N, C-alpha and C positions, 0 to 999 in steps of 0.2 A: 454472541450477544444479540439481543433482539431490539430492545427499545433504545431510543435516543437518550433517555435519562440514565439507563444502565451504562451506556458508552461514556457519557459525561462524568458519571460517578467514578468509573474506572480511570478515565483520563486524569481527573483531579487527584486521585490516589497516586498515580504514577508520577505526576508532577511533584507532589509533596515528597516522594521518595528521593527526588534529586534536588530538593529544596527550591522548587520553583512554584510560582503562583499560577492558578488557572485564570488568566486574564480574559477580558471580553474579546480581544483580538485572537487569542488562542482558541477560544470557544467558537468564534466565527470560522477559523481555519478548519477545525474539526467538523463543523456543520457542513462546510463546502465539500470536504473530502468524503464525509459520510453519505452525502447526497449524490455524489458523482457517479458511482458505479464503475469507475475505472480510474487508473492513476492519472493525475493531472500535472501539467507543467506549472511553474509559477505564473507565467502569463495567463494561463487558463484559470488558475485560482483567483487571480486578481480581477479578471473579467467577470467572474461569477459573483464577486462581492466587492463593489467599488469602494466600500468603506475601509478596505484593507490597504494600508500604505505599503508600497513595494519594499522599502527598507525594513520595516518590521516583519513583513511576511518571511523574508529570508532568515532573519534572526529567530523568529518564533518557530519556523519549521526546523531549524537546527536544534532548538531546545526540545521540541516535540519528538524529534528523532532520537536525541540523547535519552529521553525518558522512555523510549520504547512505545510511543504512541503512533508515530508514523514511520514508514519505511520508504526508502528511496528505491525506485525502480529505474535502473540504468539499462538503456538499450543501445542500439547502434548509432543514434544521432547524438548531438551535443547537449540535448535537453534532459535533465534529470526530471523524473516524474515522482510524485508523492501519492501515497495512499495510506489509509489507516492500517495499522498492524492487523494481521489476520485474526488474532485472538479477540479483537474488538468487533470483527465482522464475521467472516466465514472463510474457510480454507478455499482458495481458488487459484487459478492459473491465468496466463495471459496470452492473447492473440496479438502479435506485434506486426504491424504493417511496415514493410521496408520502403513502400512508396510514399506514404503521407506521414508516417511516424506515429500514427494513432495506435493506442493500446486499448484493448478491450478485455475485461475480466470474463472468465468462463469457468464453470465447474464441470468436472467430469462425472460420469455416473459412478455411484458408490462401488460397484464391482471393479471398475478400472482403477479407482483410487486405492482399493485394497490390494490389487495386483501390483501397483506402483510401490506401495508400502512394503510388500513382501520382497520385491526386487531390491529395494533400498536396504532392507534388513540383510539380505544375502551379501550385498556389496560391502556394507559396513562390517559384517562378521568376517568377511574374507580379507579386508584391508586394515581393520582396526580404526577406521575413520569414525568419528563421533558426529553423526549427522543430527543437526538440531531441527531442520525442516527441509522441505523440498519445494521446488518451483519448476513447473513445466511450461516453458514459453514456446508457442508455435510461431515461427517466423515466416512471413510470406507477404502476400498481397491481399488487402481487404477487398470487399465486393466493389467498392467505388474505384479502386486503383486498377482492378483487373481489366 
């Protein structure tokens, strides 16, 4: 998806499918996540928009996750991070810093992505596994922590 309005239209439709409303707080959460360019922790989300009460942020993120709007990105530390589902943005992978815990989004060149998809197809054919998507996380140290 490209435009903010297209994202909001799709989010509204997904929420209606699970019989939920697209409230102003949920719209603000979607705006924060759409503008972040990386998965965010709840404290990061709250610091980005002071109008979001902490209690409703947790509750609304759970509803958005249930509706397939956001996905939880879990890494090595205790903080879950949230981002918009890929089909609302673009397919991407993550750089995970074990030093500071920061996660950054990155996309791989299309030829590498095609090679990954072919390798995944070979694995699924050999194992009978039904892969819905894939995620390539590079784990290491960011430039600041090196």
